Each structure stands twice: as C-alpha cells, then as structure tokens.
C-alpha positions in Angstrom: -57.3 31.8 10.7 -57.7 29.4 8.0 -58.1 29.9 4.2 -60.2 27.0 2.8 -60.9 26.3 -0.6 -62.9 24.0 -2.4 -62.3 23.5 -6.2 -64.7 21.5 -8.4 -63.4 20.3 -12.0 -65.7 18.1 -13.5 -66.8 15.4 -11.1 -63.7 15.7 -9.0 -63.4 18.1 -6.0 -60.3 19.3 -4.3 -60.0 20.7 -0.8 -57.1 23.2 0.3 -56.5 24.3 3.6 -53.9 27.2 4.1 -52.9 26.5 0.4 -52.1 22.8 0.9 -54.5 20.2 -0.8 -55.8 18.1 2.2 -58.4 15.9 0.2 -60.0 14.9 -2.9 -63.1 13.0 -3.9 -64.7 12.3 -7.3 -68.0 10.8 -8.7 -71.5 11.7 -8.4 -71.0 13.0 -4.8 -68.9 15.8 -5.9 -71.1 16.8 -9.0 -74.0 17.1 -6.6 -72.1 19.0 -4.2 -71.1 21.5 -6.9 -74.7 22.2 -7.3 -76.0 22.1 -3.7 -73.4 23.3 -1.6 -74.5 25.0 1.7 -72.2 27.6 3.2 -72.1 28.1 6.9 -74.4 25.0 7.6 -74.8 21.5 6.4 -77.6 20.4 4.1 -79.9 19.4 6.6 -79.8 22.8 8.4 -79.0 21.2 11.7 -75.2 21.6 12.1 -74.5 25.4 12.0 -70.8 26.5 11.5 -69.6 27.8 14.9 -67.2 30.4 13.4 -67.1 33.4 11.5 -66.6 33.5 7.5 -64.5 36.7 6.8 -64.6 36.6 3.0 -66.4 34.4 0.4 -65.7 34.0 -3.2 -67.6 31.8 -5.7 -66.1 31.7 -9.1 -67.1 29.7 -12.2 -63.3 29.1 -13.0 -60.9 26.9 -11.2 -58.8 29.3 -9.0 -56.6 26.6 -7.4 -55.4 23.1 -9.1 -52.2 22.6 -6.7 -50.5 24.0 -3.8 -50.6 28.1 -3.5 -49.8 30.6 -1.1 -53.3 32.1 0.0 -53.7 35.9 -0.5 -53.5 38.2 2.5 -55.4 41.1 1.0 -58.9 40.9 -0.1 -59.9 39.7 -3.6 -60.7 41.8 -6.4 -64.0 41.5 -8.2 -63.9 38.7 -11.2 -64.3 40.5 -14.6 
C-alpha cells in the first residue's frame, strides 16, 4: 500500500509518497495540472491505473508542505 499526495501551491507542485517528498515541478505545467488532473487515468484516456484507489481526498487548502506521517485511519470531512 502507498499513500500518494500531490499538493499544488501557486504554480508549484509537490509529490509525496508515504509522507516523503519525491518530486517537485513548477511553472505553467503545474498550473494546468491543478485544473485538469485526471484520477485513475492519464489525460488521454489511454492509460488506465491498474490498481485500486482506497480513499481519495481533494481539498482547497495545502495539506502537506514537508515530510509527514500518513494517517492510518480514514480522513474526517473538511468543514
């Protein structure tokens, strides 16, 4: 099992796997990705994700900005 998080702040995106930042990207590509991200497939519709997505959270605030310990219980609803 993996915990994968993508955080986009302004035009910079940060990718975390199991709480550790493994990548970053900035510029117009990330601005576009923040508004046209496809979950479970790529944006062409040709490359389906071959796994199972257990839980998905989409927030309008930055949840992770550095190394973190992934939760082991389901998220609570944003208020």
